[in-house]
C-alpha positions as CSV (number, residue, x, y, z in Angstrom):
1,M,-2.8,170.5,-357.9
2,T,-6.4,170.5,-357.9
3,I,-6.9,173.7,-356.2
4,A,-5.0,175.7,-358.9
5,I,-7.0,174.1,-361.7
6,L,-10.3,175.3,-360.1
7,L,-9.0,178.6,-359.6
8,A,-7.9,178.9,-363.3
9,C,-11.1,177.7,-364.6
10,Q,-13.3,180.4,-362.9
11,T,-14.8,183.2,-365.2
12,P,-14.1,186.7,-363.9
13,S,-17.3,188.6,-362.9
14,A,-18.3,192.2,-362.4
15,P,-17.7,193.4,-359.0
16,S,-20.9,193.1,-356.8
17,P,-22.5,196.2,-355.5
18,E,-22.3,196.7,-351.7
19,V,-25.2,195.2,-350.0
20,R,-26.4,197.3,-347.0
21,S,-28.9,196.0,-344.4
22,P,-32.0,198.2,-344.2
23,S,-32.4,200.3,-340.9
24,F,-35.5,200.5,-338.8
25,D,-36.3,203.8,-340.1
26,D,-36.3,202.3,-343.6
27,L,-38.6,199.6,-342.7
28,V,-41.0,202.1,-341.1
29,A,-40.9,204.2,-344.1
30,T,-41.5,201.6,-346.6
31,Q,-43.8,199.0,-344.8
32,A,-47.4,199.6,-343.5
33,F,-48.4,198.0,-340.2
34,D,-51.9,196.8,-339.5
35,V,-52.5,197.4,-335.7
36,E,-55.5,195.2,-334.6
37,E,-57.2,196.1,-331.5
38,V,-57.7,193.5,-329.1
39,D,-60.7,193.1,-326.8
40,V,-59.8,191.8,-323.5
41,A,-63.1,191.1,-322.3
42,D,-64.0,188.9,-325.2
43,D,-60.6,187.1,-324.7
44,L,-61.6,186.5,-321.0
45,E,-65.1,185.2,-322.1
46,D,-63.5,182.9,-324.7
47,A,-61.3,181.7,-321.8
48,Q,-64.1,180.5,-319.5
49,V,-63.5,177.4,-317.5
50,P,-65.5,174.5,-318.5
51,D,-68.3,173.3,-316.0
52,D,-66.5,170.0,-315.3
53,A,-63.3,171.6,-314.6
54,T,-61.9,171.5,-311.1
55,V,-61.3,175.0,-309.8
56,P,-58.5,175.3,-307.4
57,P,-59.7,176.9,-304.1
58,E,-58.9,180.4,-303.6
59,E,-55.9,180.6,-301.6
60,T,-56.6,182.6,-298.3
61,L,-53.9,183.8,-296.0
62,E,-54.2,182.1,-292.7
63,E,-53.5,184.1,-289.6
64,P,-50.8,182.5,-287.5
65,V,-51.9,180.4,-284.6
66,V,-50.9,182.0,-281.2
67,E,-50.5,179.5,-278.4
68,P,-52.0,180.9,-275.2
69,V,-49.6,181.5,-272.4
70,V,-50.3,179.0,-269.6
71,E,-49.4,180.5,-266.3
72,P,-48.2,177.9,-263.9
73,V,-50.8,176.9,-261.2
74,V,-49.5,177.9,-257.7
75,E,-51.3,175.8,-255.0
76,P,-52.0,177.7,-251.9
77,V,-49.7,176.7,-249.0
78,I,-51.7,175.3,-246.3
79,P,-50.0,175.0,-242.8
80,P,-49.6,171.7,-241.5
81,L,-52.2,170.1,-239.1
82,V,-50.5,168.4,-236.3
83,A,-52.0,167.5,-232.9
84,R,-49.7,167.6,-230.0
85,F,-50.2,167.9,-226.3
86,D,-48.7,167.4,-222.8
87,A,-50.1,166.2,-219.6
88,D,-48.8,167.6,-216.3
89,V,-49.1,164.4,-214.5
90,L,-48.6,160.9,-216.0
91,A,-49.2,158.9,-212.8
92,G,-50.7,158.9,-209.4
93,S,-53.5,157.7,-207.1
94,F,-57.1,158.7,-207.5
95,P,-58.7,161.0,-207.5
96,L,-56.0,162.2,-210.0
97,V,-56.4,165.6,-211.5
98,V,-54.5,166.0,-215.0
99,S,-54.4,169.0,-216.9
100,F,-53.8,168.6,-220.7
101,D,-52.1,171.5,-222.7
102,A,-52.2,171.4,-226.6
103,A,-50.6,174.8,-227.1
104,D,-47.9,173.1,-229.3
105,S,-50.3,171.9,-231.8
106,E,-50.2,173.1,-235.4
107,I,-53.8,173.9,-236.6
108,G,-53.8,173.9,-240.4
109,T,-56.2,176.7,-241.8
110,G,-57.2,177.7,-238.4
111,D,-60.8,176.6,-238.8
112,V,-60.4,173.4,-236.6
113,S,-62.5,171.4,-234.1
114,W,-61.0,169.8,-230.9
115,S,-62.0,166.6,-229.5
116,W,-60.6,165.1,-226.1
117,S,-61.1,161.6,-225.1
118,F,-59.8,160.8,-221.6
119,G,-59.9,157.0,-221.8
120,D,-62.3,156.5,-219.2
121,G,-65.4,157.1,-221.3
122,L,-65.6,160.9,-220.6
123,E,-64.9,163.4,-223.4
124,A,-64.6,167.1,-223.8
125,S,-64.4,169.7,-226.7
126,D,-62.2,172.3,-225.0
127,P,-59.7,174.1,-227.5
128,R,-56.1,173.7,-226.5
129,L,-56.5,173.2,-222.7
130,A,-58.5,170.7,-220.8
131,S,-58.6,169.2,-217.5
132,H,-59.9,166.0,-216.2
133,T,-60.1,164.0,-212.7
134,Y,-59.6,160.2,-212.8
135,I,-61.9,158.8,-210.1
136,G,-60.6,155.2,-210.2
137,A,-57.7,153.0,-210.9
138,G,-56.4,151.8,-214.2
139,S,-54.3,152.5,-217.3
140,F,-56.0,155.2,-219.5
141,V,-55.0,156.5,-223.0
142,A,-55.8,160.3,-223.3
143,T,-56.4,161.2,-227.0
144,L,-56.6,164.7,-228.7
145,T,-58.1,164.8,-232.0
146,I,-58.1,167.9,-234.3
147,T,-60.2,168.2,-237.4
148,D,-59.6,170.8,-240.1
149,E,-63.1,171.9,-241.2
150,V,-61.7,173.3,-244.4
151,T,-59.7,170.4,-245.7
152,G,-61.2,167.6,-243.9
153,E,-57.8,166.5,-242.6
154,I,-57.5,164.8,-239.1
155,S,-54.7,164.6,-236.7
156,Y,-54.5,162.9,-233.4
157,S,-52.1,162.4,-230.5
158,E,-52.1,160.0,-227.5
159,V,-50.8,160.2,-223.7
160,A,-50.8,157.3,-221.4
161,I,-52.1,158.0,-217.8
162,D,-51.6,155.4,-215.0
163,V,-53.8,155.7,-212.0
164,A,-53.5,153.6,-208.8
165,L,-55.3,152.9,-205.7
166,P,-54.3,155.4,-202.9
167,A,-52.0,154.3,-200.1
168,C,-53.3,154.6,-196.6
169,P,-52.8,158.1,-195.3
170,L,-50.3,159.0,-192.4
171,A,-52.9,160.7,-190.2
172,S,-51.9,163.3,-187.9
173,A,-52.5,163.2,-184.2
174,P,-56.1,164.5,-183.2
175,I,-56.1,168.2,-182.4
176,E,-58.8,169.8,-180.4
177,L,-60.4,172.5,-182.4
178,G,-62.9,173.9,-179.7
179,T,-65.9,172.8,-177.6
180,V,-69.5,172.5,-178.0
181,Q,-70.7,175.8,-176.5
182,D,-74.6,175.4,-176.5
183,D,-75.4,173.8,-173.1
184,E,-78.5,172.1,-174.7
185,L,-76.3,170.2,-177.2
186,V,-75.6,167.2,-175.0
187,E,-76.2,164.3,-177.1
188,L,-74.7,164.8,-180.5
189,S,-75.0,161.7,-182.8
190,G,-74.2,163.3,-186.3
191,I,-72.1,166.0,-187.8
192,A,-71.7,167.0,-191.5
193,E,-69.7,169.9,-192.9
194,S,-71.9,172.2,-194.9
195,T,-71.5,172.1,-198.6
196,R,-72.9,175.6,-198.9
197,A,-70.5,177.1,-196.3
198,P,-67.5,174.9,-195.8
199,G,-66.1,175.3,-192.4
200,L,-69.5,175.4,-190.6
201,W,-71.0,172.1,-189.3
202,W,-74.5,170.7,-189.2
203,V,-75.1,168.8,-185.9
204,Q,-78.1,167.0,-184.6
205,Q,-79.1,165.2,-181.4
206,D,-80.0,161.7,-180.6
207,S,-83.6,160.5,-179.6
208,G,-85.3,162.2,-176.7
209,N,-83.9,165.6,-177.6
210,S,-85.2,168.4,-179.7
211,P,-85.2,167.4,-183.3
212,D,-83.9,170.8,-184.5
213,L,-80.8,171.1,-186.4
214,T,-77.9,173.3,-185.2
215,V,-75.1,174.8,-187.2
216,I,-71.7,175.4,-185.3
217,D,-68.4,176.6,-186.4
218,S,-65.0,175.0,-185.8
219,A,-64.7,176.6,-182.4
220,G,-68.0,175.0,-181.2
221,A,-70.0,178.3,-181.3
222,T,-73.7,178.1,-182.4
223,V,-74.2,179.9,-185.7
224,S,-77.9,179.1,-186.4
225,T,-80.7,176.9,-185.5
226,H,-83.4,175.2,-187.9
227,V,-86.6,173.9,-186.6
228,L,-88.1,170.7,-188.1
229,D,-92.0,170.6,-188.6
230,E,-92.4,167.4,-186.7
231,D,-90.4,165.0,-184.6
232,L,-88.2,162.2,-185.7
233,Q,-88.4,158.8,-183.9
234,D,-84.8,158.1,-183.5
235,F,-82.4,160.6,-185.1
236,E,-78.9,158.9,-185.6
237,D,-77.0,160.6,-188.3
238,I,-76.8,163.5,-190.7
239,E,-75.1,163.7,-194.2
240,A,-74.7,166.7,-196.3
241,S,-74.3,166.1,-200.1
242,V,-74.6,167.8,-203.5
243,D,-77.1,166.2,-205.8
244,P,-75.1,165.1,-209.0
245,V,-78.0,165.8,-211.2
246,T,-79.4,169.2,-210.0
247,G,-76.3,170.5,-208.3
248,V,-78.4,171.4,-205.2
249,S,-76.9,171.0,-201.8
250,M,-79.1,168.5,-199.8
251,L,-79.3,167.4,-196.2
252,F,-80.2,163.8,-195.3
253,L,-81.4,163.2,-191.8
254,A,-81.2,159.5,-190.8
255,D,-84.2,158.5,-188.5
256,I,-82.9,154.8,-188.5
257,G,-82.3,153.9,-184.9
258,D,-84.2,150.9,-183.5
259,N,-82.7,149.6,-180.4
260,G,-85.8,147.4,-179.8
261,Y,-85.9,145.9,-183.3
262,D,-89.6,146.7,-183.3
263,R,-90.0,149.3,-186.1
264,D,-91.7,148.3,-189.2
265,E,-90.1,151.0,-191.1
266,V,-87.5,153.6,-190.6
267,A,-87.1,156.9,-192.4
268,V,-84.6,159.2,-194.0
269,W,-85.6,162.8,-194.4
270,V,-84.4,164.8,-197.4
271,V,-84.2,168.6,-197.8
272,A,-82.4,171.2,-199.7
273,E,-79.8,172.6,-197.6
274,P,-80.9,175.8,-195.8
275,D,-78.6,178.8,-195.5
276,P,-76.4,177.6,-192.7
277,E,-75.9,181.1,-191.4
278,L,-79.6,182.1,-190.9
279,D,-82.1,180.5,-188.7
280,S,-85.0,178.8,-190.5
281,E,-87.9,176.4,-190.4
282,I,-87.5,173.5,-192.6
283,V,-90.0,170.9,-194.0
284,P,-88.1,168.0,-195.3
285,L,-89.6,165.0,-197.3
286,R,-89.9,161.9,-195.2
287,M,-88.9,158.9,-197.2
288,A,-90.2,155.8,-195.5
289,L,-87.9,152.7,-195.9
290,E,-88.4,148.9,-195.1
291,Y,-85.7,146.3,-194.8
292,P,-86.3,143.2,-196.8
293,D,-85.4,140.9,-194.2
294,G,-87.0,142.3,-191.0
295,A,-86.0,145.1,-188.5
296,R,-82.5,146.2,-188.0
297,N,-80.9,148.8,-185.7
298,A,-78.4,151.2,-187.3
299,E,-76.7,154.6,-186.6
300,T,-74.6,155.0,-189.8
301,L,-76.0,156.7,-193.1
302,L,-73.6,157.1,-196.2
303,V,-74.8,159.1,-199.3
304,D,-72.8,158.5,-202.6
305,P,-72.2,162.0,-204.2
306,L,-71.7,160.4,-207.5
307,T,-75.2,158.8,-207.6
308,S,-77.2,160.1,-204.5
309,D,-77.9,156.6,-203.6
310,V,-78.5,156.3,-199.8
311,Y,-76.7,153.5,-197.8
312,I,-77.5,152.3,-194.3
313,V,-74.8,150.3,-192.3
314,T,-76.3,148.3,-189.6
315,K,-75.0,148.5,-185.8
316,E,-74.0,145.2,-184.7
317,Y,-72.6,144.3,-181.2
318,E,-71.7,140.7,-182.4
319,G,-70.7,139.8,-185.9
320,V,-70.3,142.1,-188.8
321,S,-72.5,144.9,-190.1
322,S,-74.8,144.6,-193.0
323,L,-75.1,147.1,-195.8
324,Y,-78.6,148.2,-197.5
325,V,-79.2,150.8,-200.1
326,K,-82.0,153.0,-201.4
327,R,-81.3,154.0,-205.1
328,A,-81.9,157.6,-206.4
329,P,-83.9,159.6,-207.0
330,H,-85.5,160.6,-203.6
331,D,-88.6,162.5,-204.5
332,S,-91.4,160.7,-203.0
333,E,-92.4,159.2,-199.6
334,G,-92.7,155.6,-200.5
335,P,-92.5,153.3,-198.5
336,F,-89.5,151.8,-200.4
337,V,-88.1,148.3,-199.7
338,M,-84.4,148.6,-199.6
339,E,-81.8,146.5,-201.4
340,A,-79.9,144.2,-199.1
341,L,-76.3,144.1,-200.0
342,G,-75.2,141.5,-197.4
343,E,-72.8,141.3,-194.6
344,Q,-69.4,143.3,-195.0
345,S,-66.5,141.5,-193.5
346,T,-64.5,144.5,-193.3
347,L,-67.1,146.1,-191.1
348,E,-66.9,143.8,-188.1
349,M,-67.4,146.8,-185.8
350,V,-70.1,148.4,-183.7
351,A,-70.7,151.2,-186.4
352,T,-71.9,154.4,-185.0
353,A,-71.4,156.8,-187.7
354,G,-69.9,157.4,-191.2
355,D,-69.3,159.8,-194.0
356,V,-68.3,160.1,-197.6
357,S,-65.9,162.8,-198.9
358,T,-67.4,165.3,-201.2
359,D,-65.6,163.8,-204.3
360,G,-66.9,160.3,-203.3
361,S,-63.3,158.8,-203.2
362,R,-63.2,158.2,-199.5
363,I,-65.6,156.5,-197.0
364,V,-65.1,156.5,-193.3
365,V,-66.9,154.6,-190.7
366,R,-66.3,154.7,-187.0
367,D,-67.2,153.0,-183.6
368,Y,-66.8,153.8,-180.0
369,T,-63.1,153.1,-180.0
370,D,-60.2,155.3,-180.9
371,T,-59.9,153.8,-184.5
372,A,-61.9,154.6,-187.6
373,R,-61.9,152.7,-190.8
374,M,-61.4,154.3,-194.1
375,F,-62.2,152.8,-197.5
376,F,-61.0,154.0,-200.8
377,R,-64.0,154.1,-203.4
378,D,-63.1,153.5,-207.1
379,G,-65.4,155.9,-208.9
380,Y,-65.7,153.5,-212.0
381,L,-67.0,150.8,-209.6
382,P,-70.2,150.6,-207.6
383,F,-70.1,152.3,-204.2
384,E,-70.6,149.0,-202.3
385,D,-67.5,147.6,-204.0
386,A,-65.3,149.8,-201.7
387,F,-66.1,147.5,-198.7
388,T,-64.5,144.4,-200.3
389,A,-60.9,145.7,-199.9
390,E,-59.1,145.9,-196.5
391,P,-59.5,149.4,-195.1
392,C,-57.0,151.7,-193.8
393,E,-57.1,152.4,-189.9
394,V,-57.1,156.0,-188.9
395,E,-56.4,156.9,-185.3
396,I,-59.1,159.2,-183.7
397,H,-59.3,160.5,-180.3
398,T,-61.0,158.6,-177.5
399,E,-64.1,160.0,-176.8
400,E,-67.0,159.7,-174.1
401,Q,-69.4,158.2,-176.5
402,G,-68.2,158.8,-180.1
403,E,-71.2,158.7,-182.6
404,A,-70.3,161.5,-185.1
405,I,-67.6,161.8,-187.8
406,S,-67.4,164.0,-190.9
407,F,-64.8,164.6,-193.6
408,I,-63.6,168.1,-194.4
409,G,-64.3,168.8,-197.9
410,N,-62.7,166.3,-200.4
411,G,-61.3,164.2,-197.6
412,S,-58.1,165.9,-196.5
413,G,-59.2,165.6,-192.8
414,L,-61.7,164.3,-190.2
415,V,-63.7,166.1,-187.6
416,T,-65.3,164.1,-184.7
417,V,-67.5,164.9,-181.7
418,S,-69.0,163.0,-179.0
419,E,-72.1,163.0,-176.9
420,G,-71.8,164.9,-173.5
421,G,-72.1,168.5,-172.5
422,G,-69.3,170.8,-173.8
423,A,-67.8,168.0,-176.0
424,P,-64.6,168.7,-177.9
425,L,-64.4,169.0,-181.5
426,Y,-61.2,167.0,-182.9
427,F,-59.4,167.3,-186.1
428,I,-57.5,164.6,-187.7
429,G,-55.4,165.4,-190.9
430,I,-55.2,162.8,-193.4
């Protein structure tokens, strides 16, 4: 075999000495090491970055972004604004007094303004509570408006009010209150309740008697006497009324009689009402009046308390009475030409006296009979329109010569008196 031949041809050699690897100590002992000092600064200088090299920006440690904590916005809670109100009366006849109550309204921030509109052209700014008198017929819408002055919010509410023409009253039978006790008061032709002292009555006598004014009580006793500075020609009626502009109680003395139809002018004397409980001397303004169509005889004076206009109703023994007016104001002597309002078919009577209730809602005209005629005046219409509707007939007491009639206050009753000595005063409730 090949392997055996190769082994037989090898020459035997001397044994090889043992070879030992040098140790670290042997190397240190036999080797000399050159230690070269290294200059770090020089190495750094040699390692400068070329000018055109891009130097990465120095890495900075950014502070973490802290998102702000957003508190939720809490809107202030504003109470609601809601206008609500009630009326104590929703329907009735005029004059109708209605009270309005807005206590149930919700008023928002509390800084609010109030506005009432009553539907008849009149308004008020009373908070929460209001009162209004409807002086004529119609359907009215009362409105309450509340405005929040802080937010500008507005709320309103409405209530309907229906006002009708009054029905004719059921008058009570005449009752005698007393008798005129002054023996000199024998020809009374006018009576008017004092507006300064209700329950006292101004009376005056017809022509041919003293022109003084006398105040009596409901029993007929004399309370005071008031002397005029000059005579009146034919004193036929007297009216007491409060001036709607000034609020002053006024007396209107009707020097309007003209039995002979020969006066160029008549007169109405105007004076502030004196204290009815004290004697006095009075100096009224004489207001000269002329008819536009010739002389007329009259005994009835009416004064509208809503305007202070003065009306004269003629006395006609045949046919119907005519109506004339002198418009306010009444602050100079004139003469003034009155405005003719024409014949009034509802006044086919021998008119001897008349009066207007203090609120202007009722007018009464009497004659010599036992029946007076009462008219309802719609306060939203001209005074003279009252005579276009059929009047109510009110039974009064038959008197010797009845030429005086007056309302009690706002029209709840009538008082009449006649000419003649010791004449009775009669009351008729309406």
